[in-house]
Residue frames as qw, qx, qy, qz and C-alpha x, y, z in Angstrom:
[[0.002, 0.888, 0.459, -0.002, -0.01, 0.00, 0.00],
 [0.354, 0.643, -0.039, 0.677, 1.25, 3.49, -0.81],
 [0.413, -0.306, -0.458, 0.725, 2.74, 5.47, 2.05],
 [0.042, -0.889, -0.388, -0.240, 0.71, 8.50, 3.09],
 [0.522, -0.055, -0.177, 0.833, 3.01, 11.51, 3.60],
 [0.088, -0.925, -0.354, 0.102, 1.78, 14.73, 5.22],
 [0.510, 0.235, 0.040, 0.826, 3.60, 17.85, 3.97],
 [0.177, -0.846, -0.373, 0.336, 3.26, 21.11, 5.96],
 [0.419, 0.497, 0.176, 0.739, 3.79, 24.32, 3.98],
 [0.355, -0.462, -0.403, 0.706, 4.59, 27.38, 6.08],
 [0.149, 0.643, 0.032, -0.751, 4.19, 30.31, 3.69],
 [0.725, 0.596, 0.226, -0.260, 2.82, 30.60, 0.15],
 [0.442, 0.794, -0.400, -0.117, 6.09, 31.28, -1.70],
 [0.075, -0.494, 0.862, -0.087, 7.98, 28.41, 0.01],
 [0.885, 0.072, 0.034, -0.458, 5.91, 25.57, -1.43],
 [0.888, -0.179, 0.416, 0.078, 6.92, 21.95, -2.03],
 [0.033, -0.670, 0.548, 0.500, 8.66, 22.90, -5.27],
 [0.720, 0.431, -0.388, -0.382, 9.02, 21.20, -8.62],
 [0.285, 0.390, -0.870, 0.102, 11.44, 18.59, -7.31],
 [0.287, -0.005, 0.824, -0.489, 9.20, 17.31, -4.51],
 [0.683, 0.355, 0.174, -0.613, 6.13, 17.39, -6.72],
 [0.595, 0.463, -0.596, -0.276, 7.96, 15.35, -9.35],
 [0.041, 0.244, -0.931, 0.270, 8.93, 12.83, -6.67],
 [0.534, 0.124, 0.559, -0.622, 5.28, 12.44, -5.74],
 [0.760, 0.426, -0.141, -0.470, 4.59, 11.23, -9.27],
 [0.507, 0.486, -0.711, -0.028, 7.51, 8.77, -9.36],
 [0.048, 0.250, -0.871, 0.419, 7.35, 7.10, -5.93],
 [0.458, -0.385, -0.782, -0.176, 4.95, 4.70, -4.26],
 [0.212, -0.364, -0.545, 0.725, 3.63, 7.38, -1.92],
 [0.011, 0.782, 0.479, 0.398, 0.85, 9.94, -1.73],
 [0.312, -0.018, -0.268, 0.911, 1.81, 13.43, -0.65],
 [0.165, -0.801, -0.567, -0.099, -0.89, 15.45, 1.15],
 [0.322, 0.248, -0.117, 0.906, -0.03, 19.14, 1.21],
 [0.262, -0.803, -0.512, 0.159, -1.45, 21.38, 3.97],
 [0.241, 0.550, -0.012, 0.800, -1.09, 25.14, 3.54],
 [0.379, -0.310, -0.667, 0.561, -0.86, 26.08, 7.22],
 [0.011, 0.142, 0.155, -0.978, -2.11, 29.65, 6.89],
 [0.515, 0.051, -0.190, -0.834, -5.43, 28.61, 5.35],
 [0.776, -0.073, -0.560, -0.281, -6.04, 24.95, 6.21],
 [0.662, -0.532, 0.421, -0.320, -6.42, 22.92, 9.40],
 [0.087, 0.415, -0.904, -0.060, -4.19, 19.88, 9.75],
 [0.795, -0.104, -0.430, -0.416, -5.94, 16.54, 9.24],
 [0.861, -0.458, 0.176, -0.132, -5.85, 13.62, 11.67],
 [0.048, 0.725, -0.684, -0.063, -2.13, 12.82, 12.07],
 [0.636, -0.167, 0.743, -0.124, -2.87, 9.15, 12.73],
 [0.801, 0.520, 0.244, -0.168, -3.84, 8.75, 9.06],
 [0.468, 0.816, -0.339, 0.016, -0.25, 9.37, 7.87],
 [0.954, -0.073, -0.083, 0.278, 2.93, 7.34, 7.76],
 [0.613, -0.037, -0.017, 0.789, 5.43, 10.20, 7.43],
 [0.034, -0.944, -0.239, 0.225, 5.72, 13.96, 7.93],
 [0.574, 0.245, 0.120, 0.772, 7.70, 16.49, 5.87],
 [0.161, -0.863, -0.245, 0.412, 8.18, 20.01, 7.26],
 [0.553, 0.618, 0.168, 0.533, 9.07, 22.63, 4.65],
 [0.451, -0.128, -0.193, 0.862, 11.07, 25.79, 5.21],
 [0.036, -0.808, -0.361, -0.464, 10.17, 29.44, 5.46],
 [0.077, 0.526, -0.348, 0.772, 10.64, 32.41, 7.83],
 [0.326, -0.293, -0.783, 0.441, 10.19, 32.03, 11.57],
 [0.133, -0.695, -0.394, -0.586, 8.50, 35.46, 11.54],
 [0.427, -0.314, -0.554, 0.641, 9.74, 36.78, 14.88],
 [0.009, 0.212, 0.105, -0.972, 8.41, 40.21, 13.92],
 [0.435, -0.080, -0.492, -0.750, 5.19, 39.03, 12.30],
 [0.540, -0.142, 0.545, -0.626, 2.25, 38.06, 14.51],
 [0.881, 0.229, -0.052, -0.411, 0.66, 35.72, 11.94],
 [0.655, 0.434, -0.611, 0.094, 3.92, 33.89, 11.24],
 [0.091, -0.366, 0.753, -0.539, 4.60, 33.53, 14.98],
 [0.736, -0.010, 0.345, -0.582, 1.17, 31.99, 15.35],
 [0.861, 0.349, -0.302, -0.212, 1.86, 29.56, 12.48],
 [0.371, 0.463, -0.745, 0.306, 5.18, 28.54, 14.03],
 [0.376, -0.247, 0.655, -0.608, 3.43, 27.94, 17.32],
 [0.867, 0.149, 0.126, -0.458, 0.83, 25.73, 15.62],
 [0.737, 0.447, -0.507, -0.004, 3.57, 23.79, 13.78],
 [0.043, 0.423, -0.779, 0.460, 5.37, 23.22, 17.07],
 [0.644, -0.082, 0.486, -0.585, 2.16, 21.84, 18.57],
 [0.892, 0.317, -0.119, -0.298, 1.56, 19.54, 15.58],
 [0.498, 0.523, -0.672, 0.165, 5.17, 18.38, 15.68],
 [0.252, -0.333, 0.747, -0.518, 4.91, 17.46, 19.37],
 [0.809, 0.101, 0.317, -0.484, 1.75, 15.49, 18.62],
 [0.796, 0.473, -0.351, -0.135, 3.48, 13.79, 15.71],
 [0.220, 0.514, -0.771, 0.306, 6.55, 12.85, 17.80],
 [0.541, -0.207, 0.627, -0.521, 4.24, 11.21, 20.33],
 [0.902, 0.278, 0.038, -0.327, 3.13, 8.88, 17.51],
 [0.524, -0.488, 0.638, 0.283, 6.79, 7.93, 16.97],
 [0.755, 0.527, 0.374, 0.114, 6.60, 8.09, 13.17],
 [0.618, 0.062, 0.232, 0.749, 9.20, 9.32, 10.62],
 [0.074, 0.953, 0.192, -0.221, 9.71, 13.06, 10.15],
 [0.626, 0.150, 0.212, 0.736, 11.93, 14.97, 7.72],
 [0.052, -0.918, -0.242, 0.309, 12.39, 18.69, 8.33],
 [0.582, 0.418, 0.157, 0.680, 13.92, 21.18, 5.92],
 [0.161, 0.463, -0.069, 0.869, 15.35, 24.54, 7.04],
 [0.427, -0.412, 0.237, -0.769, 12.66, 25.89, 9.44],
 [0.917, -0.178, -0.216, -0.286, 11.41, 22.34, 9.84],
 [0.716, 0.207, -0.495, 0.447, 14.96, 21.27, 10.73],
 [0.054, 0.361, -0.431, 0.825, 15.11, 24.00, 13.41],
 [0.676, -0.337, 0.033, -0.655, 11.66, 23.13, 14.81],
 [0.929, -0.070, -0.363, -0.012, 12.66, 19.48, 15.11],
 [0.516, 0.267, -0.504, 0.639, 15.90, 20.47, 16.83],
 [0.261, -0.406, 0.266, -0.834, 13.96, 22.73, 19.24],
 [0.842, -0.274, -0.199, -0.420, 11.67, 19.82, 20.10],
 [0.903, -0.114, -0.312, 0.273, 14.76, 17.98, 21.41],
 [0.474, -0.850, -0.044, 0.224, 16.02, 20.99, 23.36],
 [0.657, 0.118, 0.167, 0.725, 18.80, 22.01, 20.96],
 [0.081, -0.707, -0.107, 0.694, 19.69, 25.70, 20.95],
 [0.505, 0.556, 0.463, 0.472, 18.96, 27.64, 17.75],
 [0.124, -0.856, -0.082, 0.495, 20.00, 31.15, 16.81],
 [0.391, 0.856, -0.236, -0.241, 22.04, 33.24, 14.38],
 [0.927, 0.173, 0.063, 0.326, 24.45, 31.28, 12.23],
 [0.507, -0.546, 0.146, 0.651, 28.02, 32.59, 12.16],
 [0.033, -0.248, 0.448, 0.858, 27.29, 33.78, 8.60],
 [0.684, 0.414, 0.157, -0.580, 24.22, 34.25, 6.32],
 [0.371, -0.164, 0.864, 0.297, 24.12, 31.25, 4.03],
 [0.640, 0.591, 0.200, -0.448, 22.55, 31.70, 0.58],
 [0.406, 0.638, -0.555, -0.346, 23.46, 29.67, -2.49],
 [0.971, 0.111, -0.205, -0.059, 24.80, 26.29, -3.59],
 [0.132, -0.716, 0.658, -0.194, 27.47, 24.79, -1.37],
 [0.690, 0.127, -0.712, -0.020, 28.98, 21.37, -0.73],
 [0.646, -0.551, 0.322, -0.419, 28.18, 19.53, 2.46],
 [0.347, 0.375, -0.855, 0.090, 30.14, 16.61, 3.83],
 [0.850, -0.344, -0.287, -0.279, 28.53, 13.50, 5.31],
 [0.342, -0.626, 0.643, -0.279, 29.98, 12.42, 8.63],
 [0.076, 0.168, -0.983, -0.008, 30.75, 8.76, 9.39],
 [0.317, 0.320, 0.769, -0.453, 27.23, 8.44, 10.83],
 [0.484, 0.569, -0.007, -0.665, 25.82, 10.24, 7.81],
 [0.339, 0.403, -0.755, -0.391, 27.45, 7.81, 5.37],
 [0.035, -0.041, -0.991, 0.122, 25.87, 4.94, 7.32],
 [0.369, 0.318, 0.482, -0.729, 22.44, 6.57, 7.58],
 [0.431, 0.372, 0.799, 0.191, 19.69, 5.13, 5.31],
 [0.270, 0.862, 0.237, -0.358, 18.54, 8.62, 4.24],
 [0.116, 0.813, -0.430, -0.375, 21.81, 9.07, 2.34],
 [0.726, -0.022, 0.667, 0.164, 22.00, 5.59, 0.85],
 [0.616, 0.481, 0.484, 0.393, 23.39, 5.83, -2.71],
 [0.117, 0.982, 0.070, 0.127, 24.27, 9.53, -2.27],
 [0.731, 0.217, -0.204, 0.614, 27.89, 10.58, -2.66],
 [0.366, -0.889, -0.084, 0.264, 29.74, 12.98, -0.37],
 [0.071, 0.298, 0.345, -0.887, 30.33, 15.85, -0.68],
 [0.198, 0.584, 0.763, 0.194, 26.75, 16.51, -1.74],
 [0.079, 0.289, 0.186, 0.936, 25.33, 19.68, -3.24],
 [0.131, -0.590, -0.680, 0.414, 23.11, 21.73, -0.92],
 [0.040, 0.607, 0.277, 0.744, 20.90, 24.67, -1.73],
 [0.384, -0.392, -0.559, 0.622, 20.96, 26.97, 1.29],
 [0.056, -0.601, -0.205, -0.771, 18.88, 30.03, 2.26],
 [0.621, -0.678, -0.392, 0.030, 19.10, 30.83, 5.96],
 [0.163, 0.663, -0.406, 0.607, 20.74, 32.92, 8.67],
 [0.663, -0.480, 0.368, -0.441, 19.57, 30.78, 11.61],
 [0.637, 0.276, -0.720, 0.018, 21.16, 27.45, 12.62],
 [0.851, -0.459, -0.254, 0.026, 21.45, 24.90, 15.40],
 [0.073, -0.851, 0.436, -0.285, 23.93, 26.06, 18.01],
 [0.798, 0.077, -0.549, 0.237, 26.72, 23.91, 19.37],
 [0.008, -0.143, 0.987, 0.072, 27.28, 21.94, 21.49],
 [0.618, -0.152, -0.432, -0.640, 24.21, 19.91, 20.57],
 [0.752, -0.347, 0.352, -0.436, 22.27, 17.63, 22.96],
 [0.302, -0.370, 0.875, 0.079, 23.76, 14.15, 23.42],
 [0.626, 0.304, 0.702, -0.151, 20.79, 12.51, 21.71],
 [0.543, 0.785, -0.042, -0.295, 21.39, 14.38, 18.43],
 [0.767, -0.084, 0.472, 0.426, 23.57, 12.57, 15.87],
 [0.140, 0.736, -0.271, -0.604, 25.43, 14.81, 13.38],
 [0.803, 0.323, 0.493, 0.094, 24.95, 13.48, 9.84],
 [0.577, 0.544, 0.220, 0.568, 26.40, 16.28, 7.69],
 [0.320, -0.774, -0.068, 0.542, 28.40, 19.45, 8.10],
 [0.576, 0.648, 0.188, 0.462, 29.98, 22.19, 5.96],
 [0.439, 0.006, -0.160, 0.884, 32.21, 25.23, 6.13],
 [0.167, -0.409, -0.209, -0.873, 29.05, 27.38, 6.07],
 [0.685, -0.428, 0.047, -0.587, 27.09, 25.65, 8.86],
 [0.155, -0.395, 0.874, -0.236, 28.15, 23.17, 11.53],
 [0.444, 0.176, 0.840, -0.258, 24.91, 21.16, 11.67],
 [0.317, 0.205, -0.516, -0.769, 23.77, 20.56, 8.10],
 [0.741, -0.137, -0.508, -0.417, 21.88, 17.38, 8.98],
 [0.164, -0.308, 0.801, -0.487, 21.07, 15.40, 12.11],
 [0.659, -0.292, -0.596, -0.354, 18.95, 12.55, 13.37],
 [0.564, -0.580, 0.320, -0.493, 17.92, 11.45, 16.86],
 [0.086, 0.352, -0.921, 0.140, 19.83, 8.66, 18.57],
 [0.242, 0.150, 0.920, -0.268, 17.69, 5.50, 18.61],
 [0.464, 0.673, 0.495, -0.295, 15.15, 7.18, 16.30],
 [0.371, -0.215, 0.500, 0.752, 16.99, 7.48, 12.96],
 [0.182, 0.558, 0.699, 0.409, 13.72, 8.23, 11.16],
 [0.114, -0.942, -0.254, 0.189, 13.59, 11.68, 12.79],
 [0.648, 0.060, 0.233, 0.723, 15.82, 13.81, 10.55],
 [0.056, 0.920, 0.133, -0.363, 16.57, 17.49, 10.12],
 [0.642, 0.261, 0.301, 0.655, 18.22, 19.03, 7.02],
 [0.151, -0.626, -0.113, 0.756, 19.34, 22.67, 7.09],
 [0.126, -0.088, 0.574, 0.805, 19.15, 22.87, 3.29],
 [0.536, 0.468, 0.279, -0.644, 16.21, 23.80, 1.02],
 [0.181, -0.204, 0.813, 0.514, 16.94, 21.36, -1.79],
 [0.326, 0.530, 0.782, -0.031, 13.27, 20.89, -2.56],
 [0.225, 0.909, 0.209, -0.281, 13.31, 24.51, -3.81],
 [0.433, -0.478, 0.468, 0.604, 16.49, 24.21, -5.93],
 [0.496, 0.502, 0.601, 0.375, 14.66, 24.34, -9.29],
 [0.213, 0.079, 0.138, 0.964, 15.17, 27.69, -11.15],
 [0.280, -0.553, -0.500, -0.605, 11.39, 28.25, -11.25],
 [0.601, -0.656, -0.440, 0.124, 11.13, 27.90, -7.46],
 [0.523, -0.198, -0.133, 0.818, 14.12, 30.15, -6.91],
 [0.015, 0.378, 0.288, 0.880, 12.29, 32.95, -8.67],
 [0.511, -0.657, -0.436, -0.343, 9.36, 32.58, -6.28],
 [0.684, -0.454, -0.327, 0.469, 11.67, 32.52, -3.30],
 [0.360, 0.066, 0.013, 0.930, 13.34, 35.76, -4.40],
 [0.232, -0.514, -0.325, -0.759, 9.97, 37.46, -4.76],
 [0.661, -0.603, -0.441, -0.072, 8.77, 36.14, -1.39],
 [0.641, -0.314, -0.263, 0.649, 11.93, 37.21, 0.44],
 [0.176, 0.289, 0.102, 0.936, 11.70, 40.71, -0.98],
 [0.446, -0.575, -0.297, -0.618, 8.31, 40.96, 0.71],
 [0.797, -0.545, -0.248, 0.083, 9.72, 39.65, 4.02],
 [0.144, 0.893, -0.303, 0.301, 12.21, 42.25, 5.31],
 [0.624, -0.635, 0.438, -0.123, 13.58, 40.03, 8.10],
 [0.947, 0.087, 0.266, 0.158, 14.98, 37.46, 5.64],
 [0.374, -0.489, 0.472, 0.631, 18.46, 37.53, 4.09],
 [0.638, 0.705, 0.288, -0.115, 18.20, 38.70, 0.48],
 [0.622, -0.089, 0.362, 0.689, 20.91, 38.68, -2.19],
 [0.148, 0.589, -0.135, -0.783, 21.41, 41.73, -4.45],
 [0.751, 0.520, 0.091, -0.397, 20.04, 41.53, -7.99],
 [0.420, 0.622, -0.647, -0.136, 23.34, 40.43, -9.58],
 [0.162, -0.266, 0.917, -0.250, 23.76, 37.67, -7.01],
 [0.664, 0.245, 0.513, -0.486, 20.11, 36.65, -7.53],
 [0.700, 0.577, -0.255, -0.333, 20.66, 36.27, -11.31],
 [0.232, 0.513, -0.825, 0.049, 23.77, 34.19, -10.63],
 [0.439, -0.092, 0.794, -0.410, 21.78, 31.96, -8.24],
 [0.777, 0.401, 0.240, -0.421, 19.17, 31.23, -10.89],
 [0.551, 0.629, -0.526, -0.155, 21.94, 30.49, -13.41],
 [0.042, -0.401, 0.887, -0.225, 23.58, 28.14, -10.91],
 [0.650, 0.098, 0.586, -0.473, 20.26, 26.42, -10.27],
 [0.782, 0.519, -0.099, -0.329, 19.99, 25.69, -13.99],
 [0.409, 0.593, -0.693, 0.031, 23.53, 24.38, -14.26],
 [0.122, -0.272, 0.881, -0.369, 23.14, 22.19, -11.14],
 [0.718, -0.011, 0.053, -0.694, 19.63, 21.02, -11.94],
 [0.799, 0.163, -0.558, -0.156, 20.55, 17.51, -13.10],
 [0.386, 0.190, -0.763, 0.482, 22.65, 16.87, -10.00],
 [0.288, -0.113, 0.491, -0.814, 20.19, 18.36, -7.52],
 [0.779, 0.022, -0.171, -0.603, 17.30, 16.45, -9.11],
 [0.733, 0.146, -0.664, 0.022, 19.16, 13.14, -8.91],
 [0.225, 0.152, -0.719, 0.640, 20.31, 13.67, -5.31],
 [0.421, -0.087, 0.311, -0.848, 16.96, 14.95, -4.08],
 [0.800, 0.028, -0.352, -0.486, 15.00, 12.12, -5.71],
 [0.614, 0.104, -0.743, 0.245, 17.27, 9.54, -4.03],
 [0.019, 0.152, -0.597, 0.788, 16.89, 11.31, -0.70],
 [0.607, -0.046, 0.130, -0.783, 13.07, 11.38, -0.82],
 [0.802, 0.087, -0.542, -0.236, 12.98, 7.77, -2.08],
 [0.435, 0.136, -0.757, 0.468, 15.13, 6.80, 0.91],
 [0.263, -0.111, 0.450, -0.846, 12.80, 8.66, 3.27],
 [0.771, -0.003, -0.184, -0.610, 9.79, 6.82, 1.84],
 [0.710, 0.113, -0.692, 0.073, 11.64, 3.55, 2.38],
 [0.124, 0.150, -0.677, 0.709, 12.21, 4.59, 6.01],
 [0.539, -0.065, 0.213, -0.812, 8.51, 5.28, 6.49],
 [0.811, 0.079, -0.457, -0.357, 7.68, 1.92, 4.91],
 [0.534, 0.127, -0.759, 0.351, 10.06, 0.12, 7.27],
 [0.122, -0.126, 0.541, -0.823, 8.67, 2.00, 10.25],
 [0.703, -0.031, -0.070, -0.707, 5.13, 1.05, 9.27],
 [0.776, 0.089, -0.620, -0.079, 6.10, -2.61, 8.95],
 [0.310, 0.155, -0.725, 0.595, 7.79, -2.48, 12.36],
 [0.374, -0.105, 0.340, -0.857, 4.73, -0.88, 13.98],
 [0.793, 0.017, -0.300, -0.530, 2.41, -3.43, 12.40],
 [0.668, 0.115, -0.714, 0.176, 4.59, -6.33, 13.63],
 [0.055, 0.148, -0.639, 0.753, 4.65, -4.83, 17.14],
 [0.594, -0.063, 0.121, -0.793, 0.82, -4.57, 17.13],
 [0.827, 0.059, -0.480, -0.287, 0.47, -8.16, 15.96],
 [0.482, 0.161, -0.743, 0.436, 2.98, -9.36, 18.56],
 [0.197, -0.145, 0.490, -0.837, 1.14, -7.47, 21.31],
 [0.746, -0.023, -0.108, -0.657, -2.17, -8.98, 20.20],
 [0.767, 0.117, -0.631, -0.024, -0.67, -12.50, 20.18],
 [0.352, 0.126, -0.711, 0.596, 0.74, -12.02, 23.70],
 [0.417, -0.291, 0.180, -0.842, -2.47, -10.56, 25.14],
 [0.238, 0.034, 0.913, -0.329, -4.33, -12.91, 27.52],
 [0.155, -0.333, -0.794, -0.484, -7.52, -14.50, 26.03]]
């Protein structure tokens, strides 16, 4: 049976992107997109996996602060179900916050395409199966996880631009945060991001020459980013499938051991 994946979108211009939508057509999974600012979240129990997209935290915007608060509440409810979660950018930071990691200003604004390096744990992690290191990351943030990180967080990837590029939770490898925004690395999506960031003064914004170069880079890197992102999402779907099988077996085992 197809895996049911809930996708939470934070703001209109930071949607799932061409790359994630294309994955939804290729993989044995159904992606259910919820636009948080205009839709209520469905029953979480109906889903096998959760993807949290990026976007601004909105510290100076009352509506965005409210949305972040709602996403935190939903994430806590999701974590209580002990099902797989993959967070990008803001989603990465929200997942880290749920496990008491400190978040704050990165040591540098990070916008553009950079190489990230998988750690030993990252090379062994199923999310990165079949993905070479260093891997290409599309980055758009000025906030990051602060170090030192809690003992239960496992560092999966790092770079010269950000210490914690990816992490999972010890004993729960299906809870994963990625600082990158690779789902938005298509040139078409980059144009929407540029327009959205211009309307959000608190976000880092490249000048016009740099913006044109970013779109050119997105075009030149498109084949690589598409291949890497498709593998990554396929691996996440495999994780949700394995987690579902494990939960089903536990339920059957519990039923078998229950007294008559």
